[in-house]
C-alpha positions in Angstrom: 84.1 86.9 102.0 81.6 84.3 102.0 79.6 82.9 104.3 81.2 79.2 103.9 84.8 81.0 104.2 83.8 82.8 107.2 82.6 79.7 108.8 85.7 78.0 107.8 87.7 80.1 109.4 85.8 80.7 113.1 86.1 76.3 112.7 89.9 76.6 112.6 90.8 79.1 114.7 89.3 77.0 117.8 92.1 74.9 116.7 94.4 77.4 118.0 95.9 77.2 121.3 96.8 80.7 121.1 93.1 82.1 120.7 90.9 83.4 123.1 87.0 83.7 122.3 85.6 85.5 125.1 82.2 86.1 125.6 80.8 89.3 127.8 80.1 86.2 130.6 83.3 84.6 130.5 85.2 87.5 131.2 82.8 88.8 133.7 83.0 85.1 135.5 87.0 85.4 136.1 89.3 85.3 132.8 91.9 82.7 133.7 94.5 84.5 132.3 93.7 88.0 133.7 97.2 89.4 135.7 98.9 85.7 134.7 99.3 86.0 131.3 103.1 86.1 131.8 103.5 82.8 133.6 100.5 81.4 132.7 100.1 81.4 129.0 103.7 82.8 127.7 105.8 81.8 130.5 107.8 84.3 130.8 108.5 87.2 132.4 108.4 89.7 129.4 106.5 92.5 128.9 102.9 92.3 127.3 102.1 94.8 124.3 98.5 94.8 122.7 97.1 96.1 119.5 93.1 97.3 119.7 92.1 96.5 116.9 94.3 94.3 115.5 92.2 93.4 112.0 94.8 90.4 110.3 97.2 90.9 112.7 100.0 92.7 110.6 101.2 94.6 113.4 100.9 92.4 116.2 102.8 89.5 113.8 105.4 92.3 113.0 106.1 93.8 116.4 106.5 90.1 117.7 108.8 89.1 114.9 110.8 92.5 115.8 110.8 91.9 119.8 111.3 88.4 120.2 111.9 89.8 123.5 108.1 91.1 124.8 104.7 89.3 124.3 102.3 90.4 122.1 98.4 89.9 122.0 96.1 91.5 119.2 92.1 92.1 120.0 89.9 92.4 117.4 85.8 91.6 117.6 85.9 90.0 114.0 87.2 86.4 113.7 88.0 86.1 110.2 90.2 88.4 110.2 91.7 87.2 113.0 92.6 84.1 111.3 95.2 85.7 108.9 97.3 86.7 112.0 96.7 83.3 113.0 98.3 81.7 110.4 100.7 84.1 109.5 102.3 83.2 113.6 102.1 79.5 112.7 104.1 80.0 109.5 106.9 82.6 111.2 107.1 79.5 114.3 106.4 83.0 116.7 105.9 81.6 120.6 104.9 85.8 121.7 101.9 86.1 120.4 98.3 85.5 121.0 94.7 86.5 119.8 92.0 87.9 121.7 88.1 87.9 120.3 86.6 90.0 122.0 85.1 93.6 122.2 87.6 95.8 123.1 85.4 97.9 125.8 85.9 94.8 128.2 89.5 94.9 128.0 89.5 95.2 132.1 88.7 92.0 132.1 91.2 90.9 129.6 94.1 92.1 131.8 94.9 93.2 135.2 96.2 96.8 136.7 99.7 97.3 135.6 99.9 94.3 133.1 100.4 95.6 130.2 103.1 97.9 129.3 102.1 99.4 125.7 99.3 99.5 123.8 99.0 99.9 119.9 95.6 101.7 118.2 96.6 100.7 114.3 93.7 102.3 111.5 90.7 102.4 113.9 87.2 103.3 113.0 87.3 107.0 113.6 83.6 107.2 114.6 83.3 110.3 112.3 79.9 111.6 113.6 79.8 113.3 117.3 76.7 111.1 119.0 79.4 108.3 118.6 82.5 110.6 120.2 82.8 107.8 123.2 83.4 104.7 121.1 86.6 106.3 119.5 89.8 104.0 121.3 91.2 107.4 122.1 88.2 109.1 123.9 88.3 109.8 127.4 86.1 106.7 128.2 88.6 104.4 126.4 91.4 106.5 128.5 89.8 105.6 131.6 89.5 102.0 130.6 93.6 102.3 129.6 94.0 103.3 133.1 92.8 99.9 134.9 95.5 97.7 132.2 98.3 100.1 131.3 101.1 100.1 133.8 102.9 103.5 135.0 104.7 105.2 132.3 103.4 103.0 129.7 102.8 104.2 126.8 99.7 104.3 124.0 100.9 104.4 119.7 98.1 105.5 117.2 98.4 104.9 113.8 95.8 106.8 111.4 95.0 107.8 108.2 92.6 110.2 109.2 93.2 113.4 110.4 90.0 114.1 111.9 90.2 111.3 114.1 94.1 112.5 114.8 93.9 115.8 115.6 90.5 114.5 117.7 93.1 112.6 119.8 95.8 115.4 120.5 93.2 117.4 121.7 92.3 114.8 124.4 95.9 114.5 125.0 96.3 118.7 125.7 93.1 118.3 127.5 93.5 115.4 129.8 97.1 116.3 130.6 98.6 113.8 129.0 102.3 114.0 127.9 102.5 113.8 123.8 105.6 111.9 123.3 105.8 111.7 119.4 104.0 113.2 116.4 103.8 112.6 112.9 101.8 114.1 110.3 104.0 112.2 107.3 104.9 108.7 108.4 106.4 108.6 105.1 107.5 111.5 104.4 109.5 112.1 107.7 111.5 108.9 107.4 110.9 107.8 110.9 111.6 104.3 112.3 111.2 101.5 110.6 108.5 100.1 113.3 106.4 102.3 111.7 107.2 102.1 107.9 108.0 98.3 107.8 104.8 96.9 109.0 101.9 98.0 107.2 98.4 97.0 107.3 95.6 95.9 104.6 93.8 99.4 105.3 97.1 101.1 105.5 98.3 100.2 101.8 94.7 101.0 100.6 95.2 104.3 101.7 99.2 104.6 100.5 98.1 103.4 97.0 95.1 106.3 97.0 98.3 108.8 98.5 96.8 109.7 101.6 99.7 110.9 104.8 99.7 108.4 107.7 99.9 110.0 110.6 101.3 108.6 113.8 101.8 109.8 117.5 103.1 108.1 121.0 101.8 109.5 124.4 102.2 108.7 128.2 99.0 109.0 130.1 99.2 111.4 133.0 99.9 109.9 136.1 96.6 109.2 138.3 
C-alpha cells in the first residue's frame, strides 16, 4: 500500500466514533472506557469479546454479525488495516463493534478485571525465533496479562496456520495446567463449526490457496 493511501486511511479512521487510537500515555493516565465499556460505549450489558491482532477485522466483524447479542472489539497496531474493518462495520450497520489501535501488551490498561468474556487470536505472528518467545500471544507472559482482564471461566481461541506455534501453545496449556476444550489440526478437513469456516481472514485465504492446513484450539485458564 502506498504512503499516500495509508495517510488517507489514517485520516479517515479519525472520523469513526467506534475507533480508539490509544497511546501509551493515554492508557497509563487512565482510559475512560476501561471497566466501563458496556455502560458507557455499547450502552448494554452484553458480554465483551476481543480479537487480538485483528488485522483487517474480518473476525471481529464476522463474529459481530453472527452474534448480535455480544459486543466485539478488535485490537491491532496497524491503523491502515483496521480501516477495512471500520468500513465493513459501517456498511453492515453493526452497532456492536469497536476497534482499538494500540499495542496488545497494554491490554490490562484497555479493560478492567473480569471485563472480557472471550478472546480470539487469529493468525498471529508466530515469532519463530526462541529469543522472541515472550512476544508470542500465547506465551506465559501474555497469559498473565489475560488473567487481568478475562472473566473466570472465560475462554481463549487460537486459529493459526503455523504448526510450530500451534504445538507451542498446546505445551503452554499443558504446562500451565489450563483446560484444553477443543483442538483441531485441520479445521476444514474435520468439518468443524461455521464460526471457524464461515469467516476467513486475508491471510487465511492465502494459506488455504497454498493447501496449508488451518489449526484451531480453545482453552480455559486455570483458576487463580
